[in-house]
N, C-alpha and C positions, 0 to 999 in steps of 0.2 A: 648496395642492397636496398630494395624498396621497403618502406615501412608497411607493416601489416595494417595498422590503424592510421588514418589520415584525417585531418581537420582543416576546414576552410571557413572563414568568417566573412559573410557578405558585407557590403558597405553599410547596410542598415543594422547590422548586429546579429542577424540570423546565422546560427552555426550549423554546419553540415559535417557530420562525422560518418566515416565509412570503415568497414572491415571487409576486405575482399577475401572470400572463401571460394577458390576456384574449383574445388572438387565437388561442389553441389550444383544443382540445376535451378535453385530457387533464390529469391531475394526477399528479405523481410525489411520493411520500411516503416518507421514510426515518426510521426510528427508530434513532438512533445512540447507542452507549454508548462512552464514553471508557475502554475496557477492551480489552485484547488479550493476545496471547502474552507480551508484555513484563512483564505483571503476575503471571505464574505462577512458582511455585517449580519446581525440577527435578522434583519429584514430581507437580506439577500440570500440567506441560507437555502441552498438547493439550486442556485442559478448556475454554478459551474457544471453540475450534473445535467441540468436541463439543456445547457448548450451542447453538451456531449451528444444528447439525443437529437437535438434540433439541427445539428450541423449536417446530418444526412437526409434532411427533409426537403431538399430542393435548393437549387442555385438559379442564377439568371439564365442558364442554358440547359439545365437538367432538372426534371421532376424527381421526386423521391423514388418513384418506380423506375425511372431510367437509371438512376444511380445504382439501385439494387440489381437491376437487370444487367447493366454493363459490368459490374463487379462479378456477378455470377457467370456471365458468358466467358470470363477469363479463367474460371476455376479458382478465383481469388478467395482467400480467407481474409476477411476484414472485420474489424470491430473497434471498440474504443472503451476506455475506462477512466473513471475520475477518482482521485484520491484526495487526501487533505492538502497535499502540496503540489501535485502534478496532475495533468490531464494528458492522455495519449490517444492518438488516432493512428491505427496501424493497418497494414495490409501485407499479405504474403502471397507471392505469385511466382510462376515459372519465369525464368529469366528472359524468355522471348517476349513477354508481355509487359516488361517493366515500363516502357515509355507510356503505354496506355494507362497503367495504374497510376503513374505519377500525375498524368493529366487529370484523372478523375479525383484522386485524393487532394490534389492542389486546388481543384475547382471547389470541392465541398468545404475545404478549409478557408479559402480566400473569398468565395463568392456566395456563401449561403445567404438566402434572403430572409430567413426567419419569419416566414409568413404567419400572420395571425391565425388563419384557419388551421394551419398545421400545428400551431401551439395548442389550440383547442383540442385537436385530435390526440395530441401526445399526453395531455394531462392525465386521462384515465390510465394510460399505459404506466406512467410513473406511480400513480396511486396503487396499481397492482404490484409494482416492484416493491414499494414500501410495505404493502400487505404481505408479500412473500417473506420479507425479513421478519416482520412481527409474528408471522405464523410459525417461524422456525426459532424456537426458544434458545437453542444453542447459539444461533447467530445474534438474536435480539439482545441477549444478556450482555454481549460485548458492546452493543450500542449504549445500553443503560450504564454499563461499567465506565465507558468513556466519559459519559456525562457526569457521573459521580466523581471520577478522578480529576478531570480537567475543569469542572465547574462551568463558569460562563464564558470561558475562552472558546474560540471557534473550534478547537480540537474536541470540545465536549459536545458539539452538535453533529447530527447525522449528515453524512455526505449527501444522502438523497434529499435532504430538506424535509420540511413538514408539509402536510396536506394543505394547511392554511396558506403557506407561502406559495406553493405550486399553483393553487387556485387563483391567487392574485397576480401572478406574473403575466405581463403583457409582452408582445413582441418588442415594444420600445424599450422595456427593461432589459431584455436579452441583448439587444443591439448596443445599448449604452454600456452594459457590463463587458461585452465582448470587445468593444472599442477601447475601453479603459485598461483592460488587463491583457489582451492578446497582443502584446507589443513585441517587436522583433527581437529585442535583447533577451526576451523570455522564451524564445522559440528555438528548439533544437531538433534537427532532422537527423535521425540515426538510421544507417543502412548496413545490413550484414548480408553477405551472400555473393553470388557470382556477378558482381558489377564493380567496375573500376571506380576509383575516386574521381578522376577527371570526368568520366561519363556521368557520374552522379551529380557533380557540380553543374555540368552543362545542362542537364535535364531540370534540376531543381531550381537553380539560380534564376532561370528565365521567369519562373513564377514568383518566387518568394522575395526577390530583391525589390519587388514593387511595394512591399509593406512599408508604410511610413512610421517613423518613430513617434511615440506619444509622450505624454507627461508621466512622470514617476508616480508611483502609488505608495501608500503607507507601508512601513515595515511591519512584519509580523510580530505579534506580542508574545513573548515567552510566558506561558502560564505558570501560576504558582500551584503546586500540588496540594491536595487537601485530603485529610483522613475522614472517612465516613462509613456508616453502615446503612445500606439502602435495601430494603426488602420490598419487592414488587409482587403482590399477591396475585396468583393466577391458578385456576383449577387445572392441574396437570399431573401426569404420572410421576414426573421427576422434579427435583429442585435443581436448578441450574445456577452454579456458583462461579463468580469471577472474583479473584483476589488480586488486586493490583498494588504495586509498590514502585519505588523509584526506578527509573531506567537511565539510559545515556543517549546522547545524540548520535545520529548516524555517522558523524565524522569523528567522534571521540576516539582517541588512540587506544582506548581499552575495549573497543568493539570486538576484537578478536577473542579476548578473554570472556566478553559478554556472550558471545556465541557458544563458547564451550560451556559456560555456566548454564545456559539455557538447555543445551543438549543433555548435560548430566542431570539436571534437575527434572525436566519433563519433556524433553524434545524428541524422544524416540521410544521404542518398545522396551529397551533395556534401562531406561531412565529410572530415577528413584521414585518419582511420582507414579509412573505406570506400574512398576513392580510392587510398590507398597499398597497402592489403592486398588488396582485392578487384579493383579496376579495373586498377591498374598491375601488380601481381604475380600476380594470379589465384590467391591462396593459399586463399581462403575464400569460401564462399557467405554465411555469417552472421558479421557483425562489427559491433560497436557499442559505445558507451560508455553508462553509465547512472548515475543518481543515486538513492541511498537516504537520505532525510532524515527525521529524527525530531525530537521536541520539544527535545532537548538535544544532539544529536550527528548525525553523518552519515557516509556513505561515498561516494566516487567510484570507479567501476569501469569496466573494459573487458572485453568478452568476445570471443572468437574461437573458431571450430571449424575445425580444419585437419587435413590428413594428418599423422599422428604424426611423420613425417620432417621436417615443416616447422614443428614446434612451436617450436624454437629461433629460427628466422628470424622467425616471427610475433611472438614475445615481444620480440625485439630491436627490431622496428619500432614496437611500442607504446611501449616505453621511449624510443626515439628521438623519437617525436612528443611525448611528455611533456616531454622536455628541450628540444626545439625551441620548444614553446609557452612555456616559462619564459624562454628566452633571446631569442627573436625576437618573440614575441607574435603579434598578428593585425593584418592590414591593414584599411584602411577598407572595402574591398569585402566581406571576410569578416564584419566587424562588422555592416554594413548588412544583408547577406543573412541572417545569423543572427537579427537583430531581426525582420525581416519574416517569417521562418519561424515564430518563436515567437508573434508577434502573430497571424499567420494561423491557427495551431492553436488559440489561445485564443478567437478570435472565432468560428471554425467550431464549436468545442465549445459555445460559449454558445448556439447555436441548438437544442441538445438540452435539454429540460426535465429529463432525468435528470442531466445535468451541472450544470445550475443548482441542482438539489436538493443534489447532492454539494458544490458550491462553498459554498452557504449554511452547511452543517454544518461543513465544514473551516475556514472563516474563523472561525466561532464557537469551535470547539475550540482552534484555534491562536492566535487573536488576540483572542478575546472581543468581536468586533465584525465587522460586514460591511465588506468592502473592495471598493469599486466596481471593476468591470473596467477602466474608463478609468484609474483610478489605477495599476493594475498595468501597463497599456500605457505610461503616462507614465514609470514607474520603469524599464521596459525601455529606452525611448528614451534615458533619461538615462545609461545605462551607457557608459563610455568604454573604449577599447582598453587604457588603463593600468589600469583597474579589473580587467580580465580577466587581464592578465599578472601583476598583483600577487597576485591570488587563486591563479593557477597556481603562483607561487613559494612561496606559503604552504602549499599543499596537496600539491604533488608533491615530497615529501621522500623521498629514496632509502632512508632508514632507517625508513620507515613503510609500506613496501610489503608486501602480502600476496599470495602467488602460489598459486593452486590449479589443479590440472589433473586431469581425469578422462579416462582413456584408457590405451592400451597403452605407456606410457612409465614407466621405472623409475629412470632415472639422474638424480639431483638435481644433480650437479656442474655441468653447463652453466648451470643456472638460478641456482645459488648464486653462480657467477662473475659472471653478468649483473647480479644484484641486490645483489651484495656482501654476502650474508648467510652 
């Protein structure tokens, strides 16, 4: 019986992973690089994201317009994104156009010229992207919270970089960074859809086996977490609050209990935070908890946007629910419902070939192997209420809290008293 998921490693270290899904007419292809904002020095902050933009701005045989026109002529959905640990360039297309898409995507990835004129034109585009984040307080408070929680570590810097850095980057800086970090052993090509593994390797290997190995680069530094209270005064209708505490790495064996903890605490509409703060008290429209997990560390956080006069009350309620979870834990009904919610989301997501492509790559990057979805479901089912309460006790430490607020509030004292900082 043929395997559903297959993997081939080219001689230079580039890995090709495929999952054939014969009942669809589409193919989703992602070129992943295990490099992101976390690998940048303070002076380089923003380069990973700038490369993501510049890679579509012209090659030795295609202009930026030709790249866009050729993708569009295929009805192709293409984009890219940059994170702290990975960058991805992807395309989704009807299976009859796979060969052409591979040619275009390979060309932009391998042959981008990073022309100085295009760099100049792209600077204001990224300035606008930075401005969009800063104009969205719910999004911007997460940037500020990361800086407060992770400090001077690269995880505490914005993925988009700073205006000062973007203004100073030249084409030579981009080329140098690209050559140093875009090395074959860091590159994974994941494909899901109606395409066989052998055909994928034949198409892709022709292009990507030409990449020459480079020198190794420094290991990532695990940050030390720090407690703080950071108020950022802004004239706005709401006070936007992020409360961060310890999390776990993306490979930690407790990650399944972590997911259940997050779901119960603030991950959906029946969660404790949503019910307590929105439904019962009517304090907020947007309230939730979230997980930020990386290869070696992580953060658990809660967000709420409230009337500035209710900031103290909302913060007390978040802290109350943290303490209640540590002391009381969760009941059988909450545990069962959280498991069903998580499993349902996983199984629904698996019906998207884009999500299948992403999952292929992330499993390889984080675990160096494919992890079947059923195995994940089994691990979720195996979590006990004691597993969740033990994790809450380990993570919800009062001396490890980081409090960030963006809005028209200036007095730190009430929050210092609440957090004992």
